[in-house]
C-alpha positions as CSV (number, residue, x, y, z in Angstrom):
1,X,7.0,-1.8,-13.7
2,X,6.6,-5.6,-13.2
3,X,9.7,-6.3,-13.5
4,X,11.7,-3.6,-11.6
5,X,13.3,-4.8,-8.4
6,X,11.4,-2.5,-6.6
7,X,8.2,-4.4,-7.3
8,X,9.8,-7.7,-6.6
9,X,10.7,-6.4,-3.2
10,X,7.4,-6.2,-2.2
11,X,6.5,-10.0,-2.2
12,X,8.3,-9.8,1.2
13,X,7.3,-6.1,2.9
14,X,4.5,-6.6,5.1
15,X,1.0,-4.7,4.5
16,X,-0.3,-5.5,8.3
17,X,0.7,-9.3,8.9
18,X,4.5,-10.2,9.0
19,X,4.6,-12.2,6.1
20,X,6.6,-15.3,7.7
21,X,3.3,-15.7,9.8
22,X,1.2,-17.7,7.4
23,X,1.5,-17.8,3.5
24,X,-1.5,-16.8,2.8
25,X,-1.8,-13.2,4.6
26,X,-1.3,-9.9,1.9
27,X,2.2,-8.3,0.8
28,X,3.0,-5.2,-0.5
29,X,3.1,-6.7,-3.4
30,X,-0.2,-9.0,-3.8
31,X,-2.2,-5.7,-2.1
32,X,-0.6,-3.9,-5.1
33,X,-1.7,-6.4,-7.9
34,X,-5.1,-6.5,-6.2
35,X,-5.7,-2.5,-6.9
36,X,-4.6,-2.9,-10.0
37,X,-7.5,-5.4,-10.4
38,X,-9.7,-2.9,-8.7
39,X,-8.4,0.0,-10.7
40,X,-8.9,-1.5,-13.9
41,X,-12.9,-2.5,-12.6
42,X,-13.4,1.6,-11.5
43,X,-11.7,2.4,-14.9
44,X,-13.6,0.0,-17.5
45,X,-17.0,1.4,-16.2
46,X,-15.8,4.9,-16.4
47,X,-14.7,4.7,-19.6
48,X,-10.7,5.5,-18.4
49,X,-7.5,4.2,-19.7
50,X,-7.1,0.7,-18.6
51,X,-3.5,0.3,-18.8
52,X,-2.5,4.1,-17.6
53,X,-4.9,3.1,-13.9
54,X,-2.7,-0.7,-13.8
55,X,0.8,1.0,-14.6
56,X,-0.5,3.6,-11.4
57,X,-1.5,0.9,-9.3
58,X,1.4,-1.4,-9.7
59,X,3.8,1.6,-8.9
60,X,1.8,3.1,-5.7
61,X,3.4,1.4,-3.1
62,X,7.0,1.1,-4.7
63,X,8.2,3.7,-2.2
64,X,6.6,2.0,1.2
65,X,9.7,1.0,3.4
66,X,9.7,-2.6,5.8
67,X,7.4,-3.3,8.1
68,X,4.4,-1.9,6.9
69,X,2.9,1.6,8.2
70,X,4.5,1.3,11.4
71,X,8.0,1.3,9.6
72,X,7.4,4.4,8.1
73,X,6.5,5.9,11.2
74,X,10.3,5.1,11.9
75,X,11.4,6.3,9.5
76,X,9.4,9.8,9.2
77,X,10.4,9.9,13.4
78,X,13.9,9.5,12.0
79,X,14.1,12.2,9.7
80,X,11.8,14.6,11.2
81,X,14.5,17.3,11.3
82,X,14.5,17.0,7.8
83,X,10.6,17.1,6.5
84,X,9.8,14.0,7.4
85,X,9.3,10.6,5.5
86,X,7.3,10.6,2.6
87,X,6.5,7.4,0.4
88,X,4.7,8.7,-2.5
89,X,7.8,11.2,-2.8
90,X,9.9,8.1,-2.9
91,X,8.0,6.1,-4.7
92,X,8.9,8.6,-7.5
93,X,12.2,8.8,-6.6
94,X,12.2,4.8,-7.4
95,X,10.9,5.3,-10.9
96,X,12.8,8.3,-11.8
97,X,16.4,7.3,-10.5
98,X,16.7,4.6,-8.0
99,X,15.4,1.8,-10.7
100,X,18.6,2.0,-13.7
101,X,17.8,-0.5,-16.6
102,X,18.8,1.5,-19.0
103,X,22.5,2.2,-20.6
104,X,21.6,5.4,-21.5
105,X,19.6,7.0,-18.5
106,X,18.2,6.4,-15.1
107,X,14.7,5.6,-14.1
108,X,12.0,3.4,-15.9
109,X,10.8,5.4,-18.7
110,X,7.4,6.0,-17.2
111,X,4.8,8.4,-18.9
112,X,4.5,11.5,-17.3
113,X,0.5,10.8,-16.4
114,X,1.9,7.7,-14.5
115,X,4.6,9.4,-12.6
116,X,1.7,12.3,-11.4
117,X,-0.5,8.9,-10.7
118,X,2.2,7.6,-8.3
119,X,2.9,11.3,-6.7
120,X,-0.3,12.4,-5.9
121,X,-1.7,9.0,-4.7
122,X,-3.9,9.6,-1.6
123,X,-5.6,7.6,0.9
124,X,-6.1,7.7,4.7
125,X,-1.9,6.7,5.1
126,X,-0.8,8.6,1.6
127,X,-0.2,12.0,1.5
128,X,0.2,13.4,-2.3
129,X,4.2,15.0,-2.7
130,X,4.3,18.5,-2.7
131,X,5.2,19.3,-6.8
132,X,5.8,22.1,-8.7
133,X,5.8,19.8,-11.9
134,X,2.3,18.5,-11.5
135,X,0.8,21.0,-8.5
136,X,0.2,23.3,-11.1
137,X,-3.2,21.4,-11.2
138,X,-5.9,21.3,-8.8
139,X,-6.5,17.1,-8.8
140,X,-4.6,14.6,-10.2
141,X,-5.9,12.9,-13.4
142,X,-8.8,10.6,-13.3
143,X,-7.1,7.4,-13.8
144,X,-5.0,8.7,-10.7
145,X,-8.1,9.5,-8.7
146,X,-9.3,5.8,-9.6
147,X,-6.3,4.3,-8.1
148,X,-6.9,6.2,-4.6
149,X,-10.4,4.8,-4.9
150,X,-9.1,1.3,-5.6
151,X,-6.4,1.2,-2.9
152,X,-8.8,2.2,-0.4
153,X,-11.4,-0.3,-1.6
154,X,-8.3,-3.3,-1.2
155,X,-7.8,-2.5,2.4
156,X,-11.2,-2.0,3.4
157,X,-11.5,-5.8,2.3
158,X,-8.7,-7.7,2.5
159,X,-7.4,-6.5,6.3
160,X,-10.6,-7.9,7.8
161,X,-10.5,-11.0,5.5
162,X,-6.6,-11.4,6.6
163,X,-7.5,-10.6,10.0
164,X,-10.2,-13.1,10.1
165,X,-7.9,-15.3,9.1
166,X,-5.3,-14.6,11.6
167,X,-7.9,-15.5,14.9
168,X,-8.0,-12.2,15.6
169,X,-11.4,-11.5,14.7
170,X,-14.1,-13.7,13.9
171,X,-16.9,-13.9,11.3
172,X,-19.8,-13.9,14.5
173,X,-17.6,-10.8,15.4
174,X,-18.3,-8.9,12.1
175,X,-22.2,-10.3,12.4
176,X,-22.8,-8.9,16.1
177,X,-20.9,-5.9,16.6
178,X,-19.0,-5.6,13.4
179,X,-19.1,-2.4,10.8
180,X,-22.4,-2.4,8.6
181,X,-20.6,-2.8,5.5
182,X,-19.1,-5.8,6.6
183,X,-22.1,-7.1,8.9
184,X,-24.3,-6.5,5.3
185,X,-21.5,-8.5,3.6
186,X,-21.5,-11.8,6.2
187,X,-25.1,-11.7,6.0
188,X,-25.3,-11.9,2.5
189,X,-22.8,-14.8,2.0
190,X,-24.4,-17.0,4.4
191,X,-27.6,-16.6,2.4
192,X,-25.4,-17.3,-0.7
193,X,-24.0,-20.6,1.1
194,X,-27.4,-21.7,2.4
195,X,-28.8,-21.7,-1.2
196,X,-27.9,-24.7,-3.3
197,X,-24.1,-25.6,-2.4
198,X,-21.6,-28.4,-3.3
199,X,-21.7,-31.9,-1.5
200,X,-18.6,-31.3,0.4
201,X,-19.2,-27.5,1.4
202,X,-19.6,-28.4,4.9
203,X,-15.7,-28.9,5.8
204,X,-14.5,-25.3,4.2
205,X,-18.0,-23.2,4.8
206,X,-16.7,-20.9,6.9
207,X,-13.8,-20.0,4.5
208,X,-16.3,-19.9,1.6
209,X,-18.7,-17.6,3.5
210,X,-15.3,-15.0,4.2
211,X,-14.5,-14.9,0.8
212,X,-18.0,-14.8,-0.3
213,X,-18.3,-11.5,1.9
214,X,-15.0,-9.7,0.8
215,X,-16.2,-9.9,-2.9
216,X,-19.5,-8.5,-1.5
217,X,-17.6,-5.9,0.0
218,X,-15.0,-5.2,-2.9
219,X,-18.3,-5.1,-5.6
220,X,-20.2,-2.4,-3.2
221,X,-17.2,-0.2,-2.9
222,X,-16.5,-0.1,-6.9
223,X,-20.3,0.0,-7.7
224,X,-20.7,3.0,-5.4
225,X,-17.2,5.1,-6.5
226,X,-18.7,4.1,-10.3
227,X,-22.0,5.4,-9.5
228,X,-20.7,8.4,-7.9
229,X,-18.5,9.4,-10.7
230,X,-20.4,9.3,-12.8
231,X,-22.9,11.8,-11.3
232,X,-20.3,13.6,-10.4
233,X,-18.6,13.9,-14.1
234,X,-22.0,14.2,-16.1
235,X,-23.4,17.1,-12.8
236,X,-20.1,18.9,-14.0
237,X,-20.5,18.6,-17.3
238,X,-16.4,17.2,-17.5
239,X,-15.2,15.0,-20.5
240,X,-11.7,15.0,-20.8
241,X,-8.6,14.3,-18.4
242,X,-7.6,17.9,-18.1
243,X,-11.1,18.9,-16.8
244,X,-11.1,16.7,-14.3
245,X,-7.7,18.0,-12.7
246,X,-8.9,21.4,-13.3
247,X,-11.8,20.5,-11.4
248,X,-12.2,22.1,-7.9
249,X,-12.6,18.4,-6.2
250,X,-12.3,15.4,-6.5
251,X,-14.6,13.6,-8.6
252,X,-13.8,9.9,-8.7
253,X,-15.0,9.5,-5.2
254,X,-17.4,7.5,-2.9
255,X,-20.8,8.6,-1.8
256,X,-21.4,10.3,1.6
257,X,-23.0,7.1,3.1
258,X,-20.5,5.1,2.2
259,X,-18.0,7.6,3.4
260,X,-19.7,6.6,6.8
261,X,-19.3,2.8,6.2
262,X,-15.7,3.3,5.6
263,X,-15.3,5.3,8.6
264,X,-16.7,2.2,10.3
265,X,-14.6,-0.3,8.7
266,X,-11.5,2.1,9.8
267,X,-12.5,2.6,13.5
268,X,-13.2,-0.9,13.8
269,X,-9.9,-2.1,12.5
270,X,-8.0,0.1,14.4
271,X,-9.6,-0.9,17.7
272,X,-9.4,-4.6,16.8
273,X,-7.0,-5.3,14.7
274,X,-4.0,-2.7,14.3
275,X,-4.2,-1.5,18.0
276,X,-4.1,-5.4,19.1
277,X,-1.5,-6.7,21.2
278,X,0.3,-9.2,18.4
279,X,0.4,-6.2,15.5
280,X,1.7,-3.9,18.5
281,X,4.4,-6.2,18.7
282,X,5.0,-6.6,15.5
283,X,5.0,-3.0,15.0
284,X,7.5,-2.3,17.9
285,X,10.2,-4.9,16.8
286,X,9.8,-3.5,13.6
287,X,10.6,-0.2,14.3
288,X,13.6,-1.2,16.9
289,X,15.0,-2.9,14.3
290,X,14.8,0.2,11.9
291,X,15.6,2.6,14.3
292,X,18.8,0.5,15.7
293,X,20.1,-0.1,11.5
294,X,19.5,3.9,10.9
295,X,21.3,4.8,14.3
296,X,24.6,2.2,12.9
297,X,24.6,3.6,9.3
298,X,24.4,7.2,10.4
299,X,27.4,7.1,13.1
300,X,29.6,4.7,10.6
301,X,28.5,4.9,6.8
302,X,31.3,2.3,6.3
303,X,28.8,-0.2,7.1
304,X,26.6,0.4,4.5
305,X,26.7,-1.2,1.5
306,X,29.3,-0.2,-1.4
307,X,26.6,1.0,-3.7
308,X,25.0,2.8,-1.1
309,X,28.5,4.5,0.0
310,X,28.9,5.6,-3.2
311,X,25.4,7.7,-3.3
312,X,27.7,9.4,-0.3
313,X,29.8,11.2,-2.6
314,X,26.9,12.6,-4.6
315,X,26.9,16.5,-4.3
316,X,24.5,17.5,-1.5
317,X,24.3,14.0,-0.5
318,X,23.3,13.8,3.0
319,X,23.8,10.7,5.1
320,X,21.0,10.7,7.2
321,X,18.6,10.6,3.6
322,X,21.1,8.2,2.0
323,X,20.2,6.0,5.1
324,X,16.9,6.3,5.0
325,X,16.0,5.8,1.3
326,X,18.4,2.6,1.7
327,X,15.9,1.2,4.8
328,X,13.6,1.9,2.6
329,X,14.7,-0.1,-0.1
330,X,14.7,-3.2,2.2
331,X,12.6,-5.9,2.4
332,X,11.3,-6.9,6.0
333,X,14.0,-9.8,6.1
334,X,16.5,-8.3,4.8
335,X,16.5,-5.6,7.9
336,X,15.7,-8.4,10.0
337,X,18.8,-10.2,8.8
338,X,21.2,-6.9,8.8
339,X,20.2,-6.3,12.5
340,X,20.9,-9.8,13.0
341,X,24.3,-9.5,11.5
342,X,25.2,-6.1,13.5
343,X,23.7,-6.4,16.8
344,X,23.4,-10.8,17.3
345,X,26.5,-12.1,15.3
346,X,26.6,-15.8,15.0
347,X,28.3,-18.4,12.8
348,X,25.0,-18.5,10.2
349,X,24.7,-15.1,10.0
350,X,28.4,-13.7,10.5
351,X,29.0,-11.6,7.3
352,X,26.8,-13.2,5.1
353,X,25.7,-10.5,2.8
354,X,28.2,-9.7,0.2
355,X,28.2,-6.2,-0.8
């Protein structure tokens, strides 16, 4: 997974903040690495397969397109008449077919359980793929469930940290009117930094408070998932992965109290960050780029790279779907450069990318 082209492209795909704005904002690749780390922590505490958990985590975002969730909303709109865009489904296509590093077959040669975890990944923003291959089990396996929880833990913590670093919210905002999960964390971090401290802490105290608060939030979320999962597994008498898959409900999940706390964080982020003018401008820009590129490529497929045009010759190929998959594989930078080449020609970018 780490060696795939699709994974390396995540370096230049937006998580929330445009990656060119600063060098410390999360991108899809840093987010995936953080999900893997949190997932391994959950798996270790529950006695699950840590390597499988990490593999699912590293692959869970491979199908996401440029410009974050806004870009996927645009793709969903553009192919709505063909069932819309499903990132999990595309992630599976990436690991099963689009990546082709072996001479004898296409795909990454992943285990069934890894592919199941990628296909059935589920969060506030990710919808499980409908597939006869996996749907005969009511639930995904335990490692897949652990990664879904790790994903939510990661963005509930790191999106706010990035928002503070971006200047959209401050530590005082979190203390005074922030969600309980974060106000408690900042209070804890302030107390830690008020105790024994290094001599030069005064020069970067705010940064240290933020990092300690982020770590505290992640710790609270992990501990809650582990405790609740243990209670659920023991209460149901479940000891095997197949029993987890056959259960009538997800077993690796947060407590009711933390569900409420998570919802508070999401509502706060929606109001203060995701709907802020600077983020909405980024959203509008990314969606405009994708819409214009989609229209140009569908109208004249000859503009597509030769390797992508070759896919149009495959049995049953639809131009709109081939173009959508091509756009989804783009990084933010590739999409913007391609837009400039087509719609803003200049001496610098005219015909500058070989096929």
